[in-house]
C-alpha positions in Angstrom: 26.1 10.0 38.7 25.1 9.8 35.1 22.4 12.0 33.7 19.1 10.5 32.8 18.6 10.7 29.0 15.2 10.9 27.5 14.7 10.5 23.8 11.8 11.2 21.5 12.2 10.1 17.8 9.8 10.9 14.9 10.1 10.1 11.3 8.1 11.7 8.4 5.0 9.8 7.5 4.4 8.6 4.0 3.9 9.8 1.5 6.9 12.0 1.7 8.6 14.0 -1.1 11.9 13.3 -2.8 13.6 12.9 0.6 12.6 11.5 4.0 13.4 13.4 7.3 13.7 11.8 10.7 14.3 13.8 13.9 14.8 13.0 17.5 14.8 15.3 20.6 17.4 14.1 23.3 17.0 15.5 26.9 19.5 15.4 29.7 18.5 17.6 32.7 17.9 21.0 31.4 19.7 20.5 28.1 17.8 19.5 24.9 19.5 18.3 21.7 17.9 18.0 18.3 19.1 15.3 15.8 17.8 15.7 12.2 18.7 13.3 9.4 17.3 13.5 5.9 18.2 11.4 2.7 17.0 11.5 -0.8 14.6 8.5 -1.0 14.3 6.9 2.5 16.4 7.6 5.6 17.2 4.1 7.0 16.2 3.6 10.6 19.3 1.9 11.9 21.9 4.5 11.0 19.5 7.2 12.6 19.1 5.2 15.7 22.9 4.8 15.9 23.2 8.6 15.5 20.8 9.4 18.1 22.4 6.8 20.6 25.9 8.3 20.0 24.6 11.9 20.5 22.9 10.9 23.7 26.1 9.4 25.0 27.9 12.7 24.2 25.2 14.6 26.0 25.2 12.5 29.3 
């Protein structure tokens, strides 16, 4: 039976400094993973969401 995955994603509110930070917490059972992505300028939402999805699949 696959583990149920819970995701909580956050991105830094404007105004942010020279780089933007996005983070997500991924939980499967009693295991919690943290995904952090930062980029000079803005950290695009789609690549971040893809990274979180792929890490969730690895955790399950």
